[in-house]
N, C-alpha and C positions, 0 to 999 in steps of 0.2 A: 813491628809486632802487631797482628790484627786485634782490633778492638772488640770484646765480646758485648753484644747487646743483651743477650738472654743466656743464662746458664742454668741447667738443670743438673742437680747434684743428687745422685743415689735415690731417684725417685721410684717409690713403690705405690701402686694403686691397686685396690681390690674392689670389685663390685659383686655383692652377695656371695662373698668368701671365694669368688673366682679371681685368680691373679691376672689383671690386665697388663700391668707394667711391673717388670721384674728387675729393680735396681738399676734403672738406666741413667746415663749421665750425658749431657750433650751441651756443646758450646755453640751459639748461633752468633755469627759475626756481622759487623756493621756493613751494610749495603751489599749483601750477598743473596743469591737466589738459592735457598736450600730447600730441598724435596724430601719429605717423609714417604718413603716407598715400601710397599709391601701388601700381602693378601689381606682379604677381609679378616677381621678379628685379631690382627697382629699388634694392635696398640697405638697406630699412628694418628687416629682422630682423637683418642683419649689425651694423646701428648699435645696435640694442638689446644684441646679444650683446657688443659692445664696451664699452658701458656697464656691463653686467653683469659683465665680466671673463672671460667665455667665450671671447673673441677678442682678439688683441693686434694692432693696427695696425702695418703695416710703416713707416708714416711718420705723423707728427703726435702730439698730446699729448692726454691726457684728465685733466681736473681734477675732484676733488671738493672743494668748499668751498675752492678755491684751492690745493689740494695735488695734485701730479701723482701719478697712481695707475697709469700704464701697466703697471708690474710687479706691482701688488698683485693677488692672487689673489681669486676671487669671494667666498670665504668671509670674507675680511677687508674687504670692502666692505659699508657698510651699507645693502644693496639685497636686495630679494626679488623673484622672478619668478614670475609666473602665466602658464602655458602654455595653448596650446588644448586639448592632452590633460593633464587637470588633474594626473596623476600622484599621485593619491591612493593611500594603502596599503589595499587592499581588505580585508585582514584585520583592520584596526583600525576602530574606531567613530568617531564624529565627534569626540568629545572628544580622544581619543588622535591623531587626525590633526592637529588644531589644535595640540595640546600638544608635538608632536614636537620643533620647533625649540627650545622652551623646556627640554625635558628634555635635549637636547644641551648646552645651557647649564648644566645641572645646577642650576637654580633650586630653590628651596624648594618642596616639594609644595604647601603652602598658597598660595604666591604664582603657582604655575602654575595652580592651580584658579581663583583669582580673575581672573587674566588672560584665560584661556580663556572663562569665563561671560561676562565683560564684552564680549569680541569676538564671541561668538556672540549675545549681545543686539544688538550694532551691526548685524550682518548678518541679522537677523530669523530666527535658528535657535535662540532660546531653548527649552529642553525637548527638543532633539534630541541631546543629549549622548551618549546610549547607542545611538543609531540606527546600524546598519551603513551604511557609505557606499554599498555596492552596492544598498541599498534606497531610495536617494534619486533624485529626478528630477535631469535635467540642470542645471536652474537652481539647485537645491539644492547639488549637487555643486560648481558654480561658487562659491557663497557659502563653502563649506568651503574651497576652495583659496584664496580671497581672505582669509578669516579667518586661515588658516595663514600667509599672507604677512604680514599685518599685525600679527599677535600679538607679533611679535618687535620691533616698534617701529621698522621700518626708515626710513631718510631718504627712500628712493626706492622706489616700487613699479613694476615693470616688468610690463607685459601684453602678451603676444605672441597676438594673435588670439583672446582667451579666449571670444568668443561664437560663434566660427565652427561649433561642433558643435550649436548650438541651433536649434529651429525658429523660424520667421519671428516669430510673436507673442511667444515667450518672449525672443528676441533684442531685439525692441524694448522689451519690459518691463524687461529687464535693462540697456539702455542708460541708461534713466533712474535705475534703481537704483544702478548703477556712479557716475554723476555725484553722485548724492545721498550716496552713501557717501565719495566723496572730499571732498566739501565737509564732511561730518560729522567726518571723521578728520584733515582739514587736512593730508593728505599730498601729496607730488608723485606724480602719475601720469604715466607715459609709455606711451602705448598705441601698439600697431602694428595696422594694419588696412589692408585694400584695398577696404573698404566706405565709400563716400563719405557715406551718411546717418548711419553710426556717427560719423564724424569730425565732421560738422556738428553732430549732436546733443549730444555730449559735451564738446567741447574748448573750452579757452579759447584756444588756438592750435593751428593745424595746419601740419604741416611736409609739403608736397607734394614727393615724391621720384620721380625718373625717370632711369633709366640711371645710377645711381650718384652723381647730383648732386641738389642741393636746388633745385627749380624755383621755389618760393615758400614764405614763412613768413608767416603773418598769422592774424587772427581768422577764424572760419568766414564771418563777413560779408565780410571782405576777399577772401578767395580765391574766393568765388562772385561777388560783385559786381565785383571788379576784378582778373580774373586777369591773371598776369604774361605768359602766352603761350597759344598754342592748345592746348598740351597740357593746361595746367591747366584751361582753359575746358572742354575736352573731358571731362576726367576728373572734375571737380567738377560734378555735375548734368547737365543737358541743355542744349545750346547749338546755335544755327545759326552755323557758322563758314564764312564766305564770303570768297573771294579779293577785295580791293578795291585801289583806287589813292587815296592820299592827294593830293588836288588842291592844297590849301593849308590852313593851319590852319583847323579847325573845318568842313572840307568834304571829303567822301569820295564816291567813285563806285564803285558796285558794280553789276554786271549791267546796265551802261549807264546807269544812274540816278544823278544827283547828290543826295546827302543831306547835311543839316545835322547835325553832331555838336559835341562839346565838347573834343576832344582837339587839342592842339597840339604843336609841336616836331618834327614829321616832316618830312622832305625833300618838295620839290614833286615830284609824280607818283611818289612811293615807293611801291612795292608793300606792302601790308599785309594782315594778316587783320582781318577785321571779325567781331565777336561780337555776336550778338543772342539774348538768352535768350527761349524760347517764350512765356513769360508777358508778356514785354513787347512783343509784337506786338498791336496793336489792330485787331480786324476791323471794316472800314467799307464803305461801298458802293465800288464799283471806281473811280469818278471822284473819290473824296475822298482818294486817297493816290497817292504817285509809284510805289509797288509795287503789283502785282497778281498774283493766281494763281488756279489752278483747284483746287479741293478734290478729292482724289483718295482719301482714307479718313478715317473719323471712328470714334474709340474712346472710349467713356464710361469714365472713371477715377475716378468718385466725387464728386470735388471740381471737376472740370473735364473738358471734352472735349478729347481730344488729336487734332489734325488733322493730316494730311500735304497739304501744298499745293504744286503744282508752278508754279513762277515762273521763266519763262524757262530752262526746261531744268534748272532747280535745284529740288531737293527741300527744302522748308522745313517746320519742326516748329512748330506753334502751340498754345497752351494757352488755351482760352477757356471761359467759363461757359456760353456760348450756342453750340449746335451749328449747323453750316452743312450744306446737303445736297451729297452727292457729285456732282461735275460742275458745281457753282455757282462763278461767278467772283467773288472777294472782292477788296477793297482791303486793304492790309496797311500800317498806319500805325505808325511807331516814333518815339517822342519822341528828340530828339537826345541827351538825358542817358542813355539806354538803348542807345546804340550805342557799343560799346567797340572802339577802335582798338588794335592790337598789332603789334609788330615780328614779321616772319616768323621762324620757327624755322630755316629754311634760306634764307639771303639771297640766293643766286643763283637765278635762274628755271629753270636747266638745269644738266646736268653736263658740265663741260668737263675734257677730257683733253689735256694737252700732252706729247708723247712723241716718240721717234725710231723710224724704222722698222727694225724687226729684221731682217726678210727681205721679199722680194717677189717676184713672179711676173708678168712682163709678159704672157706668153701667157695665163695663166689669169686675168689681170686682178684679181690679190689683193694686199693689203698686210698684213703681219703686224707687230704690235707687242707688247712686254711689258708686262703690268700686274700688279704685285704677284707676280712670278715666274711668271705665267702667260702663255703664248703665245695671243694673240687675233688671228684672221684676219678682216679687213674684205673681204667679196666686192665685186666690181664697182668697185674703187677700186685705182689704181696708183700708188705713189710710190717712187722709187728707195730702195735700201737706205742707211741712215744719214740720210736727209732728216728734217728735224723736220715735225711736222704737229700741226695742232690739230682734235680731235674734239669736237664738240658734240653731246650726247645729250639731247633733250628729255625730261621725266619719263615720257611715255608710250613711250619707246624702251626702257625697262627693264621686264623682267618676271621672275616667279620660275619657274624651271624645274620643269615639271610631272613630269618623269621623274626628278628629284633631281639631275641633272648640269648644272651650270651652268658659265659662264665664269669666275666667280668663286664658290667654295663657301664655306660658314660665314660668311655675311653676316648681321650682327646687325640684327634689327628695333628701332629706337630708339623710334619713335612711329607711330601709325596715326590719322590724323584725317580724319573725314569731311566733305568740302568741298561737300555738296549735290549735286555731279554724280559724284564719285569720292572714293575714299580717297587721300589725301596720305601717303605713306609715307617716312619718313626712315630710311635704313640706314647702317650702318658697317661697312666691311671694314678690313683690317689698316692701311691707310695714309690712308683718306679717308672721307668721308661722301657719301651718294648721296640723291637724291630721285627718287621714283617714284610714278606714278599706276596705280590699280588699282580694279577694280569688286568685287575680293574683299577680305573684311574679314580681314586677316591678324592673327596673334597677336603682340602686343608681347612683346619679351624672348626671342624664339626665333631660331634661326639657319637661314637658307634659302640655296639656291643661286640666283643671279641670272644673267640673260643680257642681251644688248643686241641690239636690233633695228636694225641699221645702215641699213636702208632709210629711216629716219625721221632719220637722223643727218646732220649737216654736217660733211664732212672737208676740210680745206683745209691748204695749206702754211702753216707758222708762220713769221711774219715778226719775232717777238720782241716784238710788242705784246700787251697783254692777259695773262691766265693762267688757271689752273684755279681752280675753287672748292674749297673745303674745307667 
């Protein structure tokens, strides 16, 4: 059984009444390289700071080797942190930067010298002892920061996007070096990044985070090949995510075509998300596959050609070692094992509001209701004051206010998933969640004002049956 070095139990953290972490639990095991991965604002750095002791959760418990450490200050935890800005002392040379923590511990001079030299050899900086840190390259400075973190023999090394300031080639080189260093020192590394390639390259396990919760935990192969939901599939690598309907076990319909798959346990005619990776689509003659499309764009990527294909008004991405001509019709064959079926992140197909008429004007033919303390008027609809009504807003009836003034302001964008024809956006206001379609690629973890196009809505008297979605 694996030994847990750190355990987070039911952690909740708020900042200025904004939920940053929502009841997360996580075990970190001895000598593993674990990565917290997610977009900006998902809570990964806050999680790291809670482990380090820089932040204290309002609820939940933090354990180190089975001992609760919620109130233990950072300097008393056997942890060291490497930040994106390495925070090296520019007036000190390499040796003195690495030795700084050991000198604070007042170790004997000879012991400090032995430890620093041994650590510099491990990070391939032997002979750099007297070099000023300002004269080092970005990669060398990073090694100094890592050596300084490791030389005090911490139980845990926390790394907060340490490769972010490096250029692409050096970043790729350092990914391999970091993993080798972790294996060589046999330390537990907890790494924070928004870069999927870094996570897949270095990690033993990946913790995918979104909107303050853990979306999935698994090996790099697990989260890539078996994503838990559309967010994970979209965030980890490239994917075609298409709306589908599960007809029965091992049979799904998408774009009007029935395909065999291997997934079971969904409801009959249940709406689902269908995920197909670009490299899993085999290009064949049009008559040899149930799906076919027209090639719209071809880009050479070195190891493969990346093709954009239009299939029944839906844009697909295909990776193939053989290029097809733009304008050519191709068949698109997919092995059943490469079709991944997932539950939808937003279970309802639309946005339903059950409410009471606040005011109305029969002459003007308008009805006003209250939504999260805002008065919202529906034009061309009249119901008497006090009547209960049901409003059904399809996803394309929501839009982001271009002038910055919405019917609901400060609505949080939780996820943005491209569905081949449009972006499917899940938003969260003070009291509920919303689903919206948009051609615009909005930024996750930002706040926007939203409006409703009531010309696309269905408004009816509410008879007590059914209810709103959450």
